[in-house]
N, C-alpha and C positions, 0 to 999 in steps of 0.2 A: 504494499501502499505505500501510496505517495502522500507525502506530508506540505502542509506549504508552507514555498523557503520565505523564510527571516527576512530576506533584504526585498522581496516582493509587498510593500507598503506603499499605504497613500494617506493623503492629509485628508480627516471632516475636519471643516471651523479657523483650517489652518495649523493648528498645536494636537491634535489629535491625531498618531498615526495607528493605522487600522494596516492589517495584512488585505491585499489587493482583491485574495479568494474569503467571499464571507459565504452565511449562508441565509439565503430567505426561504421564511417558512412559510409561505402561503402555503403549500401542501401537505402541511404535519391535520391541519382538520379531512372531514369526511369530504366524499365526491362533493363538484362543484363546489370547492374551498366554503363548507355546509356544514355544520355539528361535527357532531365528533367523530374522530378514525376507526377503522375495524378494527384498531389494533392499537388498544394508545401507548400498553409497553413496547412495542416496535415503534412510536412514533419518538416518544422519550429516547430510544436507543441512539437515531437519529441525531439526532440533537448533538446527547454525548459522545459520540461518532465524531459528528464534524471537530467539536471542540479537542478531544483528544489528539485528532491527528494537526492541529493549530489554527484551526479558525478562530478568529478572534473576535465577529463582528457580527454580528445575526438582525436578520431586518425582518420585523411581525408586523403586524396592524391590531386592534382590536375588530377587526371587520374580517377577520379572518377564524371563524366559524359561526356564525360572530363570539369574540374574546375567546375559541376555543385556542388557535397558538401561543396565546402570551399567556395562561396555562400551561400547555402540556410544557411550552420551555422553563418555564418556573419550575414546573416540577422534576424537568431535569438535572436542571441545574443549580436552584440554588442550595447553599448560600452560592454565588456567584464568585466562578475563581477572580482574580486579580487580574487584571488587564480586559478582561470582556466588556464590549462594548453591544448593549440593543437600542437598538434603534427601533420607537413601533409611531406608527400612525395612525391618529386619534381621530374625529369626526366622523368618517364615511362610514354611511348605513350600505346595507346590503338589503331590499327585499326579501329574498331565496337564493337559492343554489344556482352560479350560474351566473349570478346578478355582479 
């Protein structure tokens, strides 16, 4: 398995350095980015594996699920490792699966 190279970084806001390869958590919820995943433990495992391989930035949103993605990330990683950046988007509402 290949890990993220420590030199492949980017700056967020000018002073926060993270690896260029992050993890987008949109697919953690169920089909259509809605509801619970079929296998919640597998979803938590995916998040932990990403961080174990050097991912230090996770992108999520309260509309993924809704609220499912953020909860899975918290369940998988809290207490959060030092240096981990979790970016979340708030305010977007979705009316159902696939929207």
